[in-house]
C-alpha positions as CSV (number, residue, x, y, z in Angstrom):
1,M,-9.7,2.2,27.2
2,K,-11.7,1.7,30.5
3,I,-12.0,-1.6,32.3
4,S,-15.0,-1.5,34.7
5,N,-15.4,-3.0,38.0
6,F,-17.5,-5.7,36.2
7,C,-14.3,-7.3,35.2
8,C,-14.0,-10.8,36.4
9,Y,-10.6,-11.0,35.3
10,C,-11.1,-14.1,33.1
11,G,-8.5,-13.3,30.6
12,T,-10.7,-13.8,27.4
13,C,-9.6,-10.3,26.2
14,V,-6.1,-11.0,26.8
15,G,-6.2,-13.9,24.5
16,V,-8.0,-12.0,21.5
17,C,-5.7,-8.9,21.4
18,P,-3.6,-9.0,18.2
19,T,-0.9,-6.7,19.6
20,G,-0.5,-7.8,23.2
21,A,-1.8,-4.8,24.6
22,L,-3.6,-6.5,27.3
23,E,-2.0,-8.7,29.9
24,L,-3.1,-10.5,32.8
25,C,-0.7,-9.9,35.5
26,D,0.1,-12.3,38.7
27,C,-2.0,-10.1,40.9
28,G,-5.0,-11.1,39.0
29,S,-5.8,-8.0,37.3
30,V,-5.7,-7.0,33.6
31,V,-2.8,-4.4,32.5
32,F,-3.5,-2.2,29.5
33,N,-0.7,-1.0,27.4
34,E,-2.0,1.8,25.4
35,E,1.1,2.3,23.1
36,L,0.2,-1.2,21.8
37,C,-3.5,-0.9,21.3
38,I,-4.7,-0.4,17.7
39,R,-8.3,0.0,18.6
40,C,-9.4,-3.0,16.9
41,R,-12.1,-3.6,19.7
42,A,-11.7,-7.1,19.4
43,C,-11.5,-7.2,23.5
44,E,-14.5,-5.1,23.7
45,K,-16.5,-7.5,21.6
46,V,-15.5,-10.5,23.3
47,C,-15.8,-9.4,27.1
48,P,-18.5,-11.7,28.6
49,L,-19.5,-9.1,31.1
50,G,-19.4,-6.1,28.8
51,A,-16.7,-4.6,31.3
52,I,-14.4,-3.0,28.3
53,K,-15.3,0.2,26.9
54,L,-13.0,2.0,24.2
């Protein structure tokens, strides 16, 4: 997964991830855990800025 510089850290992707592979950390960035990702693309589909690519 690649999260581009267009990411505004809104957390929308975090909320739709069924496995918790994405987390919004205290520093304001999105952290991705590849081991939890099932490649469902829910995060990619919901990103308002198109910043996520699998």
